[in-house]
Phi, psi and omega in degrees: 000143176292151183299320182286151174302138175289162172303321187301326188269341181281340186298132178247345200275177178206146179258340175264163181301145176288135176231102180288142175299309187229127169229136176251173184296120179110349182278341186297331183289333182290301185304325178295319176303311179302319184291324181290332176292306179310316186290321174290330175298308176309321182273358181059040172279082178290339177287319175289331180292314181304323180287342185259344174272116183303160181302322180270009182317138171219145174244134179244120186275166176290349178266005180091000174280164176225133180235138178271187179297317180294318181292324174300308181292325179292327182284327178290323182289340186291131179296341175285349174268121175224129173255121183285321186194155173195160185210135170245136185218181180043055182276143181216124187254135172235116183249139177224094178066224172278016174242133187232145176234119177253117175264149182203175166233132182235128177245143173188165177217154179173207182215141172230112186060239180268006187238142177261153178219155172217121182240141170233105189237153168261116182238140182236119183252133169257120176247150171237150181256123180249121190049244178259359182256150181251142176223146190274125185262329180202164181206139176227122173245147176233127182291139178255267185303322184253020176305129175087002181263107184294148179301135183277152169289139178302326177288347179275331193248002189279343182202168182296311179311306190304308186293317173303313178298321182287321171310302183288338179288320184284344176262348182266149181161157181290167178297136181092352178264135178282146180267157182269084184289333177288323177298318179301314189295333181294343191272340190255141181296152172305139178076010174307150171233151173242132199221096171284142174227165175175209179226145176282167176311330179277354181093355176287148188275153182210148173215146177255144178239112187241148171276177176302318180291325173293320171304309177303315179298313188280331188251333196295320183289331180281330179291319187289320186285319194262336190092140183196122182229123181237141180219156177275134182239001177188153176217135161229128188245133163235129186235142165229112183055242183256014174256134176222142182240130182231118166274105183254104174278144187223167163220153190232136178232157169277333175224152178299330185282348179312127177297313178241145175286147175275353176197149168229178186166192181229137165263123167254111200240125179263141182226157180221140182243124179257027176096336178246328177200178177263149177233140171273124179270313180209157175226121186227119193218163178213136181278154186289148177211163176313324180286332183220077173291153179303126183294148178302335182282354179250016177228152173060216194296334176286344178256119187245150167275146189099200180268113173297313189210126169252124190281329182253036176170172175304148184290142170280178190297145174265144175230088189285153171285144175293154184299130175258140174301137175300128182263347186067210189273128176297143190308322179245104174264140184250155180295154177291326181203140169232114183237137168289320174222182174289330184265359191231075181291140181251322184213124170235119168272194177080180185305140177066018189294340195309306192295345193275350191261147175284171185314114171081000192252136168072183184229160179253147176246227196305143188043025169092359189241129182283137181235000000 
């Protein structure tokens, strides 16, 4: 992440009316200054914004960055900065003489250069009164709901195709190559889960439920040590409004040059579009086995990119994969899950399979985890 605060963190504005939680006599002028600030920012009116920022204005980001007045005005004026929507609520004014502190909650979404953002922040503005006018002297915003989620590359989250391609790309690479885990984190919605599933040796079903960081901890070092390449070999998409369910068939290799994959399976991927970008809500997968080969409709010409079926309207165009030759059973099939106990996984094969195995046992499949 860059040392300077991002556009997502710097935003102060709001398009909707300010609604204070508590307003006392004399606070109206303070709130009006904040409203004018937000309006000027929304309209990219740097002339008006310049009259509202004090000469020594400073912004303190939740990541420890500091931006001055000049840098803030330059960012707002940048044509690569676009705010799609915003709202400021929960305002409260604290005044001591000619100084006022305004606490508020700011939510907004948009794009700055190659990164999209969606923020939920608690902001504190310090204003000073010069003659009869109020100016903003300092501001500090802290992320709330999406704290810790890195900004995504715009090209990664602009379409269903893009976010799925980014998901497979970010986990793939040769032995010794570090993965960009912040890029992976940026694809997933807060609270998202990754869920490998399979069976124990006795035939009973089992699954693990991981956060993104738990997956990275479990699978990351193994992916980087052994080399791992996963690709999509078929796709079926159902969409209702902004909710999307994808059956994404995959195969996994240790190097791109490997003639045969060591694992295949299906990732069930849930996506959501919030009006600005796509988010991965969950990835739930199972590796292929002799008992459960991937159905033909999820491979080759029967598996399409784009929306295979849209529930709330006509289907969008299909962009189908070329038919792939049937491979039959891969030379080394792994059990979906081999567990000593429910709490002590030893082997998970299938997408993202890497983190589930015990020391030295098994191989990883889809998304690096053996199922």
